[in-house]
N, C-alpha and C positions, 0 to 999 in steps of 0.2 A: 576323455581328456578333452581342453582349450588348445585349440592351433591358431592361432595367428601367423598370418602371411605378409611382412613387410616388403613395399617397394617404395624407394628413392629412388626422384631424379633429380641430380646434383648440377646446381649454378653456381657461378659464382659468389654470387649473392647469399641465395637462398636454396632449401631443397622444398620440392614438393612428395609428400610422401602419403600412402594413403597404409591401412591396415584394413587384410579380409582375412575373414574367420573362416572359418574350416569348411562354412557352407559356400562360400564362396559370395558372402554378401559383405560389401565396403563397413566399417564399422568405426573407421574413422580416415577424417582429410583431414592434411596439414599445412602450411607453409612457415617454414622457419627459416632463420639465420643460419649460414655455412660458419659454423665454427661450434665445436667441439663443445662447448657449455653448452650449447641450447640441444644438440644431438641427443645428448647422455640422458637429461632427463624424459626427454619426448619417447625415446622406449623403452627405460624403466617403468615407465606408465604401463606400459601393455601387458597385461600378465597373462601366462599360459605358456606354452611350448613356442619361440619364436623363430619362423626360417625366416630371413631378408635377404632380398637381392638388391644390388646398386649397379647403377648403369657404371660401363666401363668406361672411362672420359680421362680428357685432363682434372675436371676439378674434383674427379670422383679416387685419384689416387694414391692422397692423405688417410682418406674416412678407410678405407681398407687392410691399412695398419694400423689404427684407432682399434 
C-alpha cells in the first residue's frame, strides 16, 4: 500500500508543503500560494493513502473547513 504523510505550514501568503512516504523519505517539498485553487491540485496530485497535518493558527482555520 502506498501511504504518504503531508505536512503543511500555513502563512498569510504561502504554504510550505512536505510529503513523506511510509519509509520516512521526503518525496516532495513545495511552496504554494495560500489559496484553495492552488492547494487542491497540489494535494490531488499526490497518490496513495494520504494522511495530512497542518499547524493550528490564525492562517490555518479556513483550510480546516475546506
